[in-house]
C-alpha positions as CSV (number, residue, x, y, z in Angstrom):
1,M,-7.9,-105.3,-78.9
2,T,-10.3,-104.9,-76.1
3,T,-9.8,-104.9,-72.4
4,P,-12.5,-106.5,-70.3
5,V,-13.7,-104.3,-67.5
6,T,-15.6,-105.9,-64.8
7,G,-18.1,-103.6,-63.2
8,R,-19.1,-103.7,-59.6
9,P,-22.6,-102.8,-58.8
10,R,-22.8,-99.5,-56.9
11,T,-25.2,-99.5,-54.0
12,G,-27.9,-96.9,-54.4
13,A,-26.7,-95.9,-57.9
14,R,-29.2,-94.4,-60.0
15,P,-29.5,-95.8,-63.6
16,P,-29.4,-93.5,-66.5
17,T,-32.6,-91.7,-67.2
18,N,-32.5,-92.6,-70.8
19,G,-31.4,-95.6,-72.7
20,T,-28.6,-93.8,-74.5
21,R,-25.1,-95.0,-74.0
22,P,-22.3,-92.6,-73.0
23,A,-20.0,-91.9,-75.8
24,G,-16.2,-92.3,-75.8
25,N,-14.4,-93.9,-73.0
26,T,-17.1,-93.2,-70.5
27,V,-17.8,-96.3,-68.4
28,P,-21.5,-96.7,-67.9
29,R,-22.8,-97.2,-64.4
30,P,-23.8,-100.8,-63.7
31,R,-27.4,-101.6,-63.4
32,P,-28.4,-102.4,-59.9
33,G,-28.7,-106.1,-59.4
34,G,-27.7,-106.9,-63.0
35,P,-25.0,-109.2,-64.1
36,S,-21.5,-108.1,-64.7
37,R,-20.7,-106.9,-68.2
38,T,-17.6,-106.6,-70.1
39,V,-17.1,-103.2,-71.7
40,E,-14.6,-102.6,-74.4
41,V,-12.6,-99.4,-74.1
42,P,-10.6,-98.5,-77.1
43,T,-7.0,-97.7,-76.5
44,R,-5.7,-94.3,-77.8
45,T,-2.7,-94.7,-79.9
46,G,-0.6,-92.0,-81.6
47,G,-2.2,-89.1,-79.6
48,R,-0.7,-85.8,-78.2
49,P,0.9,-86.0,-74.7
50,P,-0.7,-83.8,-71.8
51,Q,0.2,-80.0,-71.9
52,S,2.7,-78.6,-69.2
53,G,2.4,-74.8,-69.9
54,S,-0.2,-74.3,-67.1
55,R,2.1,-75.8,-64.6
56,N,5.0,-73.6,-65.6
57,R,2.9,-70.5,-65.4
58,M,1.7,-71.4,-62.0
59,T,5.2,-72.0,-60.9
60,F,6.3,-68.6,-62.2
61,L,3.5,-66.8,-60.5
62,T,4.2,-68.5,-57.3
63,I,7.8,-67.6,-57.4
64,A,7.0,-64.0,-58.3
65,I,4.5,-63.7,-55.5
66,V,7.0,-65.1,-53.0
67,L,9.7,-62.8,-54.2
68,T,7.4,-59.8,-54.0
69,L,6.4,-60.8,-50.5
70,V,10.1,-61.2,-49.6
71,V,10.8,-57.7,-50.9
72,F,7.9,-56.2,-49.1
73,A,8.8,-58.1,-45.9
74,G,12.4,-56.9,-46.2
75,R,11.3,-53.3,-46.8
76,L,9.0,-53.6,-43.9
77,V,11.8,-54.9,-41.7
78,W,14.0,-52.0,-43.0
79,V,11.4,-49.3,-42.4
80,Q,10.0,-50.6,-39.2
81,G,12.9,-52.2,-37.6
82,L,16.1,-50.6,-38.8
83,R,15.1,-47.2,-40.2
84,G,11.9,-46.8,-38.2
85,P,13.1,-44.5,-35.5
86,S,14.8,-42.1,-37.8
87,I,11.9,-41.9,-40.2
88,A,9.5,-41.4,-37.3
89,E,11.8,-38.6,-36.1
90,K,11.8,-36.9,-39.5
91,A,8.0,-37.2,-39.7
92,R,7.7,-35.7,-36.2
93,D,10.2,-32.9,-37.0
94,S,8.1,-31.9,-40.0
95,R,5.2,-31.3,-37.6
96,L,7.3,-29.4,-35.0
97,V,7.0,-25.7,-34.5
98,S,8.9,-23.5,-32.1
99,V,7.4,-20.3,-30.6
100,E,9.0,-17.8,-28.4
101,T,7.4,-17.2,-25.0
102,L,7.7,-13.7,-23.5
103,G,9.6,-12.9,-20.4
104,G,7.4,-10.3,-18.7
105,R,8.8,-6.9,-17.9
106,G,9.1,-6.1,-14.2
107,Q,6.8,-3.7,-12.5
108,I,7.6,-0.2,-11.2
109,T,5.8,0.5,-8.0
110,D,5.8,3.4,-5.4
111,A,7.1,3.0,-1.9
112,D,3.9,1.4,-0.8
113,G,3.8,-1.2,-3.6
114,V,1.2,0.7,-5.7
115,A,1.8,-0.1,-9.4
116,L,3.0,2.9,-11.5
117,A,4.0,0.8,-14.5
118,A,3.0,-2.8,-15.3
119,S,2.8,-5.2,-18.2
120,V,-0.5,-6.8,-19.2
121,E,-1.3,-9.7,-21.4
122,R,-2.4,-8.7,-24.9
123,Y,-2.4,-10.4,-28.4
124,D,-1.5,-9.4,-31.9
125,I,-3.5,-10.8,-34.8
126,S,-1.7,-11.3,-38.1
127,V,-2.3,-13.2,-41.3
128,N,-0.4,-15.1,-44.0
129,Q,-2.1,-13.8,-47.1
130,K,-0.9,-16.8,-49.1
131,T,-2.8,-19.2,-46.9
132,V,-6.0,-17.3,-46.4
133,P,-7.6,-18.5,-49.7
134,E,-7.6,-22.0,-48.4
135,Y,-10.6,-21.3,-46.2
136,R,-13.8,-23.1,-47.2
137,S,-17.1,-22.5,-45.5
138,T,-18.9,-25.5,-44.1
139,G,-22.5,-26.5,-43.9
140,S,-22.7,-25.6,-40.2
141,V,-21.1,-22.2,-40.9
142,P,-22.3,-21.0,-44.3
143,G,-20.7,-18.1,-46.0
144,P,-18.2,-17.2,-48.7
145,D,-14.9,-19.0,-49.2
146,G,-11.4,-17.5,-49.1
147,A,-10.6,-14.0,-47.8
148,A,-14.2,-12.8,-47.8
149,G,-15.2,-15.7,-45.5
150,V,-12.3,-15.1,-43.2
151,A,-13.1,-11.4,-43.0
152,A,-16.8,-12.2,-42.3
153,H,-15.7,-14.2,-39.2
154,L,-13.0,-11.9,-37.9
155,A,-14.6,-8.5,-38.4
156,P,-17.2,-8.7,-35.6
157,L,-14.7,-10.0,-33.1
158,L,-12.1,-7.4,-33.9
159,D,-14.6,-4.6,-34.3
160,M,-13.5,-3.9,-37.8
161,N,-15.2,-3.2,-41.1
162,A,-15.5,-6.5,-43.0
163,A,-14.7,-4.9,-46.4
164,E,-11.7,-3.1,-45.1
165,L,-10.5,-6.2,-43.3
166,G,-10.9,-8.3,-46.4
167,G,-8.6,-6.0,-48.3
168,K,-5.9,-6.7,-45.8
169,L,-6.3,-10.4,-46.2
170,V,-5.7,-10.4,-50.0
171,G,-2.1,-10.4,-51.3
172,D,1.0,-12.5,-51.5
173,R,2.7,-11.4,-48.3
174,G,3.6,-14.0,-45.7
175,F,3.0,-11.7,-42.7
176,V,0.6,-8.8,-42.2
177,Y,-0.7,-7.3,-38.9
178,I,-4.4,-6.8,-38.9
179,K,-4.8,-5.7,-35.2
180,K,-2.6,-5.2,-32.2
181,G,-3.3,-5.2,-28.5
182,V,-6.3,-7.5,-28.6
183,L,-7.7,-8.5,-25.2
184,P,-7.3,-12.2,-24.1
185,D,-11.0,-13.1,-24.4
186,V,-11.1,-11.8,-28.0
187,A,-7.9,-13.7,-28.8
188,R,-9.4,-16.9,-27.5
189,E,-12.5,-16.5,-29.8
190,V,-10.3,-15.9,-32.8
191,R,-8.1,-18.9,-32.0
192,K,-11.2,-21.1,-31.7
193,L,-12.2,-20.4,-35.3
194,G,-9.1,-22.1,-36.6
195,L,-9.0,-20.0,-39.7
196,P,-6.2,-20.8,-42.2
197,G,-3.4,-18.2,-42.2
198,V,-4.6,-16.3,-39.1
199,N,-2.1,-16.1,-36.3
200,V,-2.7,-15.1,-32.7
201,D,0.5,-14.1,-30.9
202,R,0.8,-13.2,-27.2
203,V,2.5,-9.9,-26.4
204,A,3.0,-7.8,-23.3
205,E,1.7,-4.3,-23.4
206,R,3.1,-1.7,-21.0
207,V,0.5,0.3,-19.1
208,Y,0.6,3.2,-16.7
209,P,-2.5,3.0,-14.5
210,N,-2.2,6.5,-13.1
211,G,-1.8,8.4,-16.4
212,N,0.7,11.2,-16.2
213,L,1.4,10.6,-12.5
214,A,5.3,10.6,-12.2
215,G,5.4,10.3,-16.0
216,N,8.5,12.5,-16.0
217,V,10.2,10.0,-13.8
218,L,8.8,6.7,-15.2
219,G,9.5,7.5,-18.9
220,F,8.0,5.1,-21.4
221,V,8.8,2.2,-23.8
222,N,8.6,1.7,-27.5
223,S,6.3,-0.7,-29.4
224,N,8.7,-3.6,-28.7
225,G,8.7,-3.0,-25.0
226,A,12.2,-1.4,-24.8
227,G,12.7,1.6,-22.5
228,L,13.0,5.0,-24.3
229,A,13.0,7.5,-21.5
230,G,13.1,7.9,-17.7
231,L,13.5,4.9,-15.4
232,E,12.2,2.7,-18.2
233,L,15.4,3.6,-20.0
234,S,17.9,3.7,-17.2
235,L,16.7,0.5,-15.6
236,D,15.8,-1.3,-18.9
237,K,18.3,-4.1,-18.6
238,R,17.1,-5.2,-15.2
239,L,13.4,-4.7,-15.9
240,T,13.5,-6.7,-19.1
241,G,12.7,-10.4,-18.8
242,T,14.4,-13.3,-20.5
243,A,12.5,-14.9,-23.3
244,G,11.7,-18.6,-23.3
245,S,10.6,-21.0,-26.0
246,E,8.2,-23.9,-26.6
247,T,8.5,-26.5,-29.3
248,Y,5.4,-28.7,-30.0
249,E,3.8,-30.9,-32.6
250,R,1.3,-28.9,-34.7
251,G,-1.7,-30.3,-36.5
252,R,-2.9,-29.3,-40.0
253,M,-4.9,-26.3,-38.7
254,G,-2.0,-25.2,-36.5
255,Q,-3.4,-26.6,-33.2
256,A,-1.1,-28.4,-30.8
257,I,-1.5,-32.2,-31.0
258,P,-2.7,-33.6,-27.7
259,G,-0.1,-36.0,-26.2
260,G,2.4,-35.0,-28.9
261,Y,6.0,-33.8,-28.4
262,D,6.1,-30.7,-26.3
263,K,9.3,-29.2,-24.8
264,E,9.4,-25.8,-23.0
265,T,12.2,-23.6,-21.9
266,P,10.6,-21.3,-19.3
267,A,10.8,-17.5,-19.7
268,R,12.1,-15.5,-16.9
269,Q,10.2,-12.5,-15.6
270,G,12.2,-9.2,-15.2
271,D,12.9,-7.8,-11.8
272,S,10.5,-5.3,-10.3
273,V,11.7,-2.0,-8.8
274,M,10.2,-0.2,-5.9
275,L,10.6,3.6,-5.8
276,T,10.9,5.9,-2.9
277,L,8.1,8.0,-4.4
278,K,4.7,8.1,-2.6
279,S,1.8,8.2,-5.1
280,D,-0.4,10.4,-3.0
281,V,2.3,12.9,-2.3
282,Q,3.4,12.9,-6.0
283,Y,-0.2,13.5,-7.0
284,R,-0.5,16.4,-4.5
285,A,2.8,17.9,-5.7
286,Q,1.8,17.7,-9.4
287,A,-1.7,19.1,-8.8
288,A,-0.4,22.0,-6.7
289,L,2.4,22.8,-9.2
290,D,0.2,22.7,-12.3
291,A,-2.4,24.9,-10.5
292,Q,0.3,27.5,-9.6
293,V,1.8,27.5,-13.0
294,A,-1.6,28.2,-14.5
295,A,-2.4,30.8,-11.8
296,T,0.8,32.7,-12.2
297,G,1.2,32.4,-15.9
298,A,4.6,30.7,-15.5
299,D,6.2,28.9,-18.4
300,S,6.9,25.8,-16.2
301,G,7.7,24.6,-12.8
302,S,9.4,21.8,-10.8
303,L,9.0,20.5,-7.3
304,V,11.3,18.1,-5.4
305,A,10.5,16.7,-1.9
306,M,13.1,14.5,-0.1
307,D,13.9,13.0,3.2
308,T,16.8,15.0,4.9
309,K,18.1,11.9,6.8
310,T,17.8,9.1,4.2
311,G,17.9,10.9,0.9
312,D,14.6,9.3,-0.2
313,V,12.8,11.3,-2.8
314,Y,9.1,11.4,-2.0
315,A,8.0,13.5,-4.9
316,L,9.6,14.7,-8.1
317,A,7.1,16.7,-10.1
318,D,7.3,18.7,-13.3
319,S,4.5,20.8,-14.7
320,N,2.7,19.3,-17.8
321,S,4.2,15.9,-17.1
322,V,4.1,13.4,-19.9
323,D,1.5,10.6,-19.9
324,P,3.6,7.5,-20.7
325,N,0.5,5.8,-22.2
326,H,0.5,8.5,-24.9
327,P,3.9,10.0,-25.0
328,G,3.4,11.4,-28.4
329,D,0.6,13.7,-27.2
330,S,2.9,15.5,-24.7
331,K,4.2,19.0,-25.3
332,S,6.9,18.7,-22.7
333,G,10.1,16.8,-23.1
334,S,10.8,13.3,-22.0
335,L,13.4,14.2,-19.4
336,S,12.6,15.4,-15.9
337,S,13.2,19.2,-15.8
338,A,14.0,18.9,-12.1
339,I,17.2,17.1,-12.9
340,S,18.0,18.2,-16.4
341,D,17.1,22.0,-16.6
342,V,19.5,24.4,-14.9
343,F,18.9,27.9,-13.6
344,E,20.6,30.4,-11.3
345,P,19.6,29.7,-7.7
346,G,19.5,33.3,-6.8
347,S,19.0,34.1,-3.2
348,T,18.6,30.5,-2.2
349,G,22.3,30.3,-2.9
350,K,23.0,32.7,0.0
351,V,22.6,29.8,2.4
352,I,25.9,28.4,1.1
353,T,27.5,31.8,1.7
354,M,26.2,32.1,5.2
355,S,27.5,28.6,5.9
356,A,31.0,29.5,4.7
357,I,30.9,32.8,6.7
358,L,30.1,31.0,9.9
359,D,32.3,28.0,9.3
360,N,35.3,30.3,8.7
361,H,34.4,32.6,11.6
362,V,34.0,35.6,9.4
363,A,30.9,36.7,11.4
364,T,28.3,35.4,13.8
365,P,24.5,35.4,13.4
366,T,24.2,38.5,15.5
367,S,27.1,40.5,13.9
368,Q,25.9,44.0,13.1
369,F,26.1,45.7,9.7
370,Q,24.8,48.9,8.2
371,V,23.5,47.8,4.8
372,P,22.8,50.2,2.0
373,Y,20.6,49.7,-1.0
374,A,23.6,49.5,-3.3
375,Y,27.1,48.4,-2.5
376,S,30.3,48.3,-4.5
377,P,33.0,46.0,-3.0
378,D,35.8,47.0,-5.4
379,G,34.7,50.4,-6.6
380,K,33.9,49.0,-10.0
381,E,31.1,46.5,-9.7
382,T,27.9,47.6,-7.9
383,F,25.2,45.4,-6.4
384,H,21.9,46.4,-5.1
385,D,18.8,45.0,-3.3
386,S,15.5,44.2,-4.9
387,H,13.8,47.2,-3.2
388,E,15.2,50.7,-2.7
389,H,15.8,51.6,0.9
390,G,18.0,53.7,3.1
391,V,20.9,52.3,5.2
392,E,19.5,49.5,7.4
393,N,20.9,48.2,10.6
394,L,20.8,44.4,10.1
395,T,22.5,41.5,11.8
396,L,23.9,38.7,9.7
397,T,20.6,36.9,10.3
398,G,18.7,40.0,9.2
399,I,20.7,40.1,5.9
400,L,19.6,36.5,5.2
401,A,16.0,37.1,6.3
402,E,15.6,40.2,4.2
403,S,17.5,38.6,1.3
404,S,19.9,41.5,0.9
405,N,22.3,41.2,-1.9
406,S,24.3,44.3,-0.8
407,G,24.6,42.9,2.7
408,T,25.6,39.4,1.5
409,V,28.4,40.9,-0.7
410,M,29.5,43.2,2.1
411,V,30.1,40.3,4.4
412,G,31.0,37.6,1.9
413,Q,33.8,39.6,0.3
414,N,35.9,38.7,3.3
415,L,35.9,35.1,2.2
416,P,38.9,34.2,-0.1
417,V,37.8,33.7,-3.7
418,Q,38.9,30.0,-3.7
419,T,37.0,29.4,-0.5
420,R,33.8,30.7,-2.2
421,F,34.3,28.1,-5.0
422,D,35.2,25.3,-2.5
423,Y,32.0,25.7,-0.6
424,L,29.8,25.8,-3.7
425,Q,31.6,22.5,-4.8
426,K,31.3,20.9,-1.4
427,F,27.5,21.5,-1.4
428,G,27.3,19.6,-4.7
429,F,27.3,22.3,-7.4
430,G,29.0,21.4,-10.6
431,A,28.5,17.7,-10.1
432,K,25.6,15.2,-10.6
433,T,23.8,14.2,-7.4
434,G,23.8,10.6,-8.5
435,I,20.1,10.0,-8.5
436,E,19.1,7.0,-10.6
437,L,17.6,8.9,-13.5
438,P,18.9,9.5,-17.0
439,G,19.8,12.9,-18.3
440,E,20.9,14.5,-15.1
441,S,22.8,17.7,-15.6
442,V,25.9,18.7,-13.6
443,G,24.9,22.3,-13.7
444,I,27.4,25.1,-14.3
445,L,30.2,25.9,-11.9
446,H,33.1,27.5,-13.7
447,P,36.6,27.2,-12.2
448,V,38.0,30.2,-10.4
449,S,40.5,30.8,-13.1
450,S,37.7,31.6,-15.5
451,W,35.7,33.9,-13.2
452,E,35.2,37.4,-14.4
453,R,35.5,40.4,-12.1
454,R,31.8,40.4,-11.4
455,D,31.5,36.6,-11.0
456,K,33.6,36.4,-7.8
457,F,31.0,38.5,-6.1
458,A,27.8,37.4,-7.8
459,V,28.4,33.7,-6.7
460,L,27.9,35.0,-3.2
461,F,24.1,35.5,-3.8
462,G,23.5,32.7,-6.3
463,Q,24.4,34.2,-9.6
464,S,27.1,33.3,-12.2
465,V,26.4,29.7,-11.3
466,S,23.6,27.3,-12.4
467,V,22.0,24.3,-10.7
468,T,19.1,21.9,-11.1
469,A,16.2,21.7,-8.7
470,M,17.7,18.5,-7.3
471,Q,21.0,20.1,-6.6
472,A,19.3,23.1,-5.0
473,V,17.1,21.1,-2.6
474,Q,20.2,19.0,-1.7
475,V,21.8,22.1,-0.2
476,F,18.9,22.6,2.3
477,A,18.7,18.9,3.1
478,T,22.4,19.1,4.0
479,I,21.9,22.0,6.4
480,A,18.9,20.1,7.9
481,N,21.0,17.0,8.4
482,G,23.6,18.5,10.6
483,G,25.9,19.5,7.7
484,V,26.0,16.0,6.2
485,R,25.1,15.7,2.5
486,V,23.3,12.5,1.7
487,Q,23.1,11.3,-1.9
488,P,19.4,11.6,-3.1
489,H,18.0,8.5,-4.5
490,I,14.7,7.3,-5.9
491,I,15.1,3.5,-5.9
492,K,14.1,1.8,-2.6
493,G,14.9,-1.7,-3.8
494,W,14.3,-4.6,-6.2
495,T,12.1,-7.6,-6.1
496,S,13.2,-10.8,-8.0
497,P,10.6,-13.0,-9.8
498,D,10.6,-15.4,-6.8
499,G,9.5,-12.5,-4.5
500,T,12.8,-11.8,-2.8
501,F,13.2,-8.1,-2.0
502,T,16.7,-6.6,-1.9
503,P,16.9,-3.0,-0.6
504,S,19.1,-0.5,-2.3
505,A,22.5,0.1,-0.8
506,T,22.8,2.8,1.8
507,P,23.5,6.1,0.1
508,T,26.9,7.8,0.4
509,T,27.3,10.7,2.8
510,T,29.7,13.7,3.0
511,Q,30.3,16.1,5.9
512,V,30.1,19.5,4.3
513,V,30.0,21.9,7.3
514,S,30.2,21.4,11.0
515,P,27.1,20.4,12.9
516,E,27.3,23.7,14.8
517,T,27.3,25.7,11.6
518,A,24.4,23.7,10.2
519,K,22.3,24.2,13.3
520,T,23.0,28.0,13.3
521,V,22.1,28.4,9.6
522,L,18.9,26.4,10.2
523,S,17.9,28.8,12.9
524,M,18.8,31.8,10.8
525,M,16.5,30.4,8.0
526,E,13.6,30.2,10.5
527,S,13.7,34.0,10.6
528,V,13.1,34.0,6.8
529,V,9.7,32.4,7.4
530,D,8.8,34.0,10.7
531,D,10.1,37.5,10.1
532,G,11.2,37.7,6.5
533,T,10.4,37.2,2.9
534,G,9.1,33.6,3.3
535,S,6.1,34.1,5.5
536,S,3.8,32.4,3.0
537,A,5.7,29.1,3.5
538,A,4.4,28.7,7.1
539,I,2.8,25.4,8.0
540,P,0.3,25.6,11.0
541,G,1.7,23.6,13.9
542,Y,5.2,23.1,12.5
543,R,8.3,25.2,12.6
544,V,9.6,25.9,9.1
545,A,13.0,27.1,7.9
546,G,13.7,28.2,4.4
547,K,14.8,30.8,1.8
548,T,13.2,32.6,-1.0
549,G,14.9,33.1,-4.3
550,T,14.6,35.3,-7.4
551,A,17.1,35.2,-10.2
552,Q,17.4,36.3,-13.8
553,A,17.2,33.6,-16.3
554,W,18.1,33.6,-20.0
555,A,16.2,31.6,-22.6
556,S,17.9,29.9,-25.5
557,D,16.7,32.6,-27.8
558,G,18.5,35.3,-25.7
559,T,15.4,36.7,-24.0
560,Q,15.6,37.4,-20.3
561,G,13.2,35.8,-17.8
562,I,12.9,35.2,-14.1
563,T,13.2,32.1,-11.9
564,A,11.3,32.4,-8.6
565,S,11.7,29.8,-5.9
566,F,11.3,28.8,-2.3
567,I,13.2,26.0,-0.6
568,G,12.6,25.0,2.9
569,V,12.8,22.3,5.6
570,A,10.4,21.1,8.2
571,P,10.0,20.7,11.1
572,A,12.8,23.1,11.9
573,D,13.3,21.7,15.4
574,D,13.8,18.2,14.1
575,P,14.1,18.3,10.3
576,R,12.6,15.5,8.4
577,I,11.9,16.8,4.9
578,A,13.3,19.4,2.4
579,V,11.1,20.7,-0.4
580,A,12.0,22.9,-3.3
581,V,9.5,24.8,-5.5
582,I,10.8,26.4,-8.7
583,L,8.7,28.5,-11.1
584,H,10.1,29.7,-14.4
585,N,8.9,33.1,-15.7
586,P,5.9,33.7,-13.5
587,R,3.9,36.7,-14.8
588,S,1.8,37.5,-11.7
589,S,4.9,38.2,-9.5
590,I,8.6,37.6,-9.7
591,Y,9.2,36.9,-6.0
592,G,9.6,33.4,-4.7
593,G,8.0,34.3,-1.4
594,T,4.8,35.3,-3.3
595,V,4.5,32.6,-6.0
596,A,6.5,29.6,-4.7
597,A,6.2,29.7,-0.9
598,P,2.5,28.9,-0.9
599,V,3.1,25.7,-2.9
600,F,5.7,24.7,-0.4
601,S,3.3,25.1,2.5
602,N,0.6,23.1,0.7
603,V,2.8,20.1,-0.3
604,A,5.2,20.1,2.7
605,G,2.3,20.2,5.1
606,Y,0.6,17.3,3.4
607,L,3.8,15.3,3.3
608,L,4.4,15.7,7.0
609,G,0.9,14.3,7.6
610,E,1.5,11.3,5.3
611,L,4.8,10.5,7.2
612,G,3.1,10.9,10.5
613,V,5.5,13.5,11.7
614,A,4.3,15.1,15.0
615,P,3.8,18.9,15.1
616,S,6.6,20.9,16.6
617,G,6.5,20.8,20.4
618,T,8.5,24.0,20.9
619,T,8.8,27.5,19.5
620,G,12.0,28.6,18.1
621,T,14.4,31.0,19.8
622,L,15.4,33.2,16.9
623,F,18.4,35.4,16.4
624,P,17.7,39.2,16.2
625,T,17.5,40.5,12.7
626,T,18.1,44.2,13.4
627,W,20.0,46.3,15.9
C-alpha cells in the first residue's frame, strides 16, 4: 500500500546536483516549477521500537548533579553560615603567637638626677636548629642552602666566624642562643633577613655609666636582671617592672600580618629611685681614698660623708669598689665595707665618754687633772698613752685634744658602769643605723653582765666595742646636731613611671645628750684640730672639729693590725657635714692624724664647696687644754 504525498514547491530550492534518487524514506525535493508528484513511501512493519536508555541515563546524571550541588550548597551554608565564625576563629588561632613584653627596670640616679644605673634596649639572637634547614637561597641572594646559608648571612652582622656559627645552627635542639646583647640596629638587620628558625628577642641590659663609681652602694644584677647585691638587691621589688604581653597573627616567615589580630597588654616600667649621693663628691671621695690606701700601704679603707641636720649621705666610698658592669672582675666583696665591716673605734669613741662626763656633771671642760703616762684605776688593769711622757697638767679638753687614754680612764671611772653602757647604746652602738642598704652590721656591744674586768674601762676610750664606719660617723653628726641623732639615709625619693616624684619620709630623730653638752663637746673637739692630734684635718677658711683614732684590730686569721681614723664636722660654728675616714692596717703610720686626717680635709673641703656653704665668719673661743 502506498500513501500519496503531495509535494509543495519550495521557493529558491536547489535541485539535486545529480540525477540519483535518495534512497529509503527520503522525500526528494520538488523541482522548481514542476508538477506535483505522488511519491510512495513504504510503511515499516514489524520493526523495533525507539531506544529509551539514553533518556534514563540523562535523567540519572541530572539527578546526581542536582544532589551533588545540593550537598555542596548545604555544606557551603554549614561552613559559611553556621560554622563559619568558629572555623575562622580556629584558623586565626593557629596563626596567633603571644610574646612577652618587658617591663623596664627603673633607674638609679644621684641627688641631681645623674644616672648611676639604667637599663638599655638590647636583643638576644637565638635559633631553632630544627627549622634552619628549611632555608633556601634565592636568585637575588645566591649562596648555599640550609645552615651554611643562614650562617653566611648572619656571621657578618653578628661579627662572628661563619664556620663556627654554622656549627651552632646544626642540631635538633629547639632553642639555642647564638649571641646576646646585640644592638638595636644590628637586630633590625637580622630581622629583615627573615631567616627560618632565627629569633630576635628584645631584652633589657643593665648598665652602669660611671663604672665603679658607688659600685659598693649600687650592687649589680644577674643575667635575668634580678638584683644580687647592694641597692639593686634591697630595692629589687620596686625597681622591677611588670611584664606585659602582645598577641598577634603571624605569617609563614614569622612576621606580623598587617591588619591582622593584635592585642597588647602594656608592660609597666619599674619605679626609679633618686639617691642622696652626689656623683662628684662620691668620685672625689673614692679617688682620695684609693690614693691614700695606695700611699700608706693600707689593706683597705672607707669614707662616709653625711649631712648632720638631715641625715643625707653624700658619699659612701670603699677602696677598690666593685664595677657593677663586671662584678666578677672585682677582688673586693659585694657588700659595702662602710656598713658591714666592724672595727674598734679607738680614740674617736672618747667623744661619747666626754659627752657622758659632761651630761652627768662629772667634770667640766676646764677641770684640771694631772695625767701620767700609765694609769691603773683598780690596781690590776693598767692603761697607758700612745707616747711616753711625764705627768702632764691637762684640762678635760686637753685630755681629749691629746687623746690621752690614761686621762680618759682617770675621769671616766667616775661614771657608773651601766651609765657607760647606756651612752654607748644611746649613740647607736650595738644597733643598725637603718640605712637602706643590705648587709648592715649591728656592730658589737656586749651587755654589761658579760664585760670582763678590763672591758669596763676599755670602753671609755673606744676598745672592747666594735662599730661600722656608718655608726662611727653618726656619733659625730649627733654632737654636731645639738645632741639629736638623725637616722642616716641614702634614698631621697622615688619617681613613678608617670613622672610623679615622692620624697622619702622624714628620718626619725632621737635626743641623745642635751644641746648644752653637744655644744661643749663640739668646742672641745675644735681643740683637737687647732691644738691637738688632728691638725692635718684643717680646712682653710672653715672651723673644723674632730677626733683622731688609732685602735688595735684583729684579722680573722688571728693576726693583729691597726685601724687609723679621723672623724670630724664642719663648719664647727654652724655644722653642716660630718665625714669619717677609716684606714685598715696602714703601713706608713699608725696614727689617724697622720694618714686619715688629710683625706678628711680634702673631701670635706670639696663637699662644703659643692653645697655652697659659706666659710666660717668667726674664730672659735677654745677652752684651755693645759693649766
